[in-house]
C-alpha positions in Angstrom: 5.7 15.6 12.6 4.8 16.0 9.0 1.1 15.6 9.4 0.0 19.0 7.8 1.8 18.1 4.6 0.1 14.7 4.5 -3.5 16.1 4.7 -3.9 16.8 0.9 -2.7 13.3 0.1 -5.1 11.8 2.6 -7.9 13.8 1.2 -7.1 12.5 -2.3 -6.9 9.0 -1.0 -10.3 9.4 0.7 -11.7 10.6 -2.6 -10.3 7.7 -4.5 -11.7 5.3 -1.9 -15.2 6.9 -2.4 -14.7 6.8 -6.2 -13.9 3.1 -6.0 -17.5 2.5 -4.6 -19.5 5.3 -6.1 -18.3 6.5 -9.5 -20.5 9.6 -9.8 -19.7 11.0 -6.3 -16.0 10.1 -6.6 -15.7 11.7 -10.1 -17.3 14.9 -8.9 -15.0 15.0 -5.8 -11.9 14.4 -7.9 -12.8 17.1 -10.4 -13.6 19.5 -7.5 -10.3 18.7 -5.9 -8.4 19.4 -9.1 -10.2 22.8 -9.5 -9.5 23.7 -5.8 -5.8 22.7 -6.2 -5.5 24.8 -9.4 -7.1 27.9 -8.0 -5.6 27.9 -4.6 -2.1 27.1 -5.8 -2.2 29.8 -8.5 -3.5 32.4 -6.0 -0.8 31.5 -3.4 2.2 31.4 -5.8 1.3 33.9 -8.6 3.8 36.6 -7.4 6.3 34.2 -5.9 7.3 31.7 -8.7 7.8 32.1 -12.4 4.8 31.1 -14.6 6.6 28.0 -15.9 7.0 26.7 -12.4 3.3 27.3 -11.7 2.2 25.5 -14.9 4.5 22.6 -14.2 3.2 22.2 -10.6 -0.4 22.5 -11.8 0.2 19.8 -14.4 1.6 17.5 -11.8 -0.8 18.2 -9.0 -4.1 19.2 -10.5 -4.2 17.3 -13.8 -4.1 13.7 -12.4 -7.3 14.1 -10.3 -8.9 16.0 -13.1 -8.3 13.2 -15.6 -9.3 10.5 -13.2 -12.5 12.3 -12.2 -13.4 13.0 -15.8 -12.8 9.4 -16.8 -15.0 8.2 -13.8 -17.8 10.6 -14.9 -17.5 9.5 -18.5 -17.6 5.8 -17.5 -20.6 6.4 -15.1 -22.5 8.2 -17.9 -21.6 5.4 -20.4 -22.8 2.7 -18.0 -26.1 4.6 -17.5 -26.6 4.9 -21.3 -26.0 1.2 -21.8 -28.4 0.2 -19.0 -31.2 2.2 -20.5 -33.7 -0.1 -22.3 
C-alpha cells in the first residue's frame, strides 16, 4: 500500500476543503503547511541533495500552498475592509 505517501496530499486536500468554507482559517492552515514543508524538507535533505534540488523541490511543494494561503488571507482582509461601514 502507498498510504503513508498519500498522507501529505490528504492533509493539503483537507486544508483546501476548510479554506473553501472559511477563508481565514484555511489561509492560515495553508501558510502553516507551506512553512512546515519548507522547514522539514530542508532539515531532512540538507546534507543529502544539492542545493539546487532542494530549492526546486521547495518551489514545487511549498510555494503553491504559500501562494494560495496568502491569496486567501488577502481576500479575507479585503472583504472585511469592504464590509466596514
